[in-house]
C-alpha positions as CSV (number, residue, x, y, z in Angstrom):
1,M,54.5,65.1,183.7
2,T,56.0,66.0,180.4
3,E,55.1,69.4,178.9
4,S,53.6,69.1,175.4
5,I,53.9,71.9,172.9
6,N,52.3,72.6,169.5
7,I,54.4,72.8,166.3
8,V,53.0,73.7,162.9
9,C,54.2,71.4,160.1
10,P,56.2,73.3,157.5
11,H,54.8,71.1,154.7
12,C,51.1,70.5,155.4
13,V,50.5,73.1,158.2
14,A,49.0,70.5,160.5
15,V,49.4,71.3,164.2
16,N,51.4,68.7,166.0
17,R,51.5,68.2,169.7
18,I,54.9,66.9,170.8
19,S,56.8,66.5,174.0
20,A,59.0,69.6,174.7
21,Q,61.8,67.2,175.8
22,R,61.7,65.6,172.3
23,L,62.2,68.7,170.2
24,G,65.8,67.8,169.5
25,D,64.8,64.2,168.4
26,H,64.0,65.2,164.8
27,P,60.2,64.9,165.2
28,V,58.0,64.2,162.2
29,C,54.4,65.4,161.4
30,G,51.7,63.1,162.5
31,K,49.7,63.8,159.3
32,C,52.2,63.9,156.4
33,K,55.1,62.1,158.1
34,K,57.7,64.7,157.0
35,K,60.2,66.4,159.3
36,L,58.9,69.3,161.4
37,F,62.3,71.0,161.3
38,E,64.6,71.3,158.3
39,A,67.2,73.8,159.7
40,R,66.2,76.4,157.1
41,P,63.7,79.3,157.0
42,L,60.3,78.8,155.6
43,D,58.8,81.1,152.9
44,L,55.2,81.8,154.1
45,S,52.1,83.0,152.5
46,K,49.4,84.8,154.5
47,T,47.7,81.5,155.5
48,G,51.0,79.9,156.6
49,F,52.0,83.0,158.5
50,E,48.7,83.2,160.4
51,R,48.7,79.4,161.2
52,N,52.4,79.6,162.5
53,L,51.7,82.7,164.5
54,A,48.6,81.3,166.1
55,H,49.7,77.7,166.8
56,N,53.4,77.4,167.3
57,D,54.5,77.3,170.9
58,I,58.1,78.1,170.0
59,P,59.2,81.7,169.1
60,L,58.5,82.7,165.5
61,V,61.1,85.0,163.8
62,V,59.8,86.7,160.7
63,D,62.1,88.2,158.1
64,F,60.0,90.8,156.2
65,W,61.8,91.2,152.8
66,A,61.3,91.9,149.1
67,S,63.0,90.5,146.0
68,W,64.3,94.0,144.9
69,C,65.9,94.7,148.2
70,G,69.7,94.5,148.2
71,P,70.2,94.3,151.9
72,C,67.6,91.6,152.1
73,K,69.6,89.5,149.6
74,V,72.8,90.1,151.5
75,M,71.1,89.0,154.7
76,M,69.5,85.8,153.2
77,P,72.5,83.5,153.9
78,A,72.9,84.8,157.4
79,F,69.2,84.2,158.1
80,E,69.5,80.7,156.7
81,Q,72.5,80.0,159.0
82,A,70.6,81.4,162.0
83,A,67.7,79.0,161.2
84,A,70.1,76.1,161.3
85,D,71.5,77.3,164.6
86,L,68.2,78.1,166.3
87,E,65.9,75.2,165.2
88,P,64.1,73.4,166.8
89,F,63.8,76.0,169.6
90,A,62.6,78.8,167.3
91,R,61.0,78.8,163.9
92,L,62.5,81.2,161.3
93,V,60.3,82.3,158.4
94,R,60.4,84.8,155.5
95,L,57.5,86.9,154.4
96,N,57.7,88.7,151.0
97,T,56.3,92.2,151.6
98,E,55.5,92.6,147.9
99,L,53.2,89.5,147.9
100,E,51.8,90.0,151.4
101,Q,51.2,93.7,151.6
102,E,48.3,93.4,154.1
103,I,50.5,91.7,156.7
104,A,53.4,94.2,156.1
105,G,50.9,97.0,156.7
106,R,49.4,95.3,159.8
107,Y,52.9,95.3,161.4
108,T,53.8,98.8,160.0
109,I,56.8,97.6,158.1
110,R,58.5,100.8,156.8
111,A,62.0,99.5,156.1
112,I,63.3,96.1,154.9
113,P,64.8,93.9,155.9
114,T,62.9,94.0,159.2
115,M,62.7,91.0,161.6
116,I,60.0,90.6,164.2
117,L,60.2,88.1,167.0
118,F,56.9,86.8,168.1
119,K,56.3,84.7,171.2
120,D,52.9,83.3,172.1
121,G,51.5,85.1,169.0
122,K,52.6,88.5,170.3
123,E,55.4,90.8,169.0
124,I,58.1,91.0,171.6
125,Q,60.8,92.8,169.6
126,R,61.8,94.0,166.2
127,Q,65.0,94.9,164.3
128,S,65.4,96.7,161.0
129,G,68.5,96.4,158.9
130,A,70.7,93.5,157.8
131,M,72.4,91.4,160.5
132,T,75.0,88.6,160.5
133,A,74.1,85.1,161.5
134,P,75.7,85.5,165.0
135,Q,73.8,88.8,165.5
136,I,70.5,87.1,164.6
137,V,71.2,84.2,166.9
138,N,72.2,86.5,169.8
139,W,69.1,88.6,169.2
140,V,66.7,85.6,169.3
141,R,68.3,83.4,171.9
142,P,67.0,85.3,175.0
143,A,63.4,84.5,173.9
144,I,64.0,80.8,173.7
């Protein structure tokens, strides 16, 4: 029997059930017919964050950042490269702490950039400070 997993669509936030064995086959959303993975981080609002956290069966890597943060800007290309390297086995997302202060407070974000790795909706590790793409990939890969 093939294991099925839930993946949240980055476009319409519909929850899609797909075969775990078919993750690498460029799956599309059953509702909007767009790609479920685009090899780039998603910018999420509170609603998108909550839906991805609650319904994705793959690890969720959240980059907490702000537009005024120099190290956040420096890390942005590395985070984008890490998303290309880790999808479809992890979902990388960005959450602007200036726009989503309630979520930043809930997770006690005191420094940015801070990345939190969630699995099954629970925080399993966090890292503060800018990282290179290989460092991000090596930090996430054990959770996949």
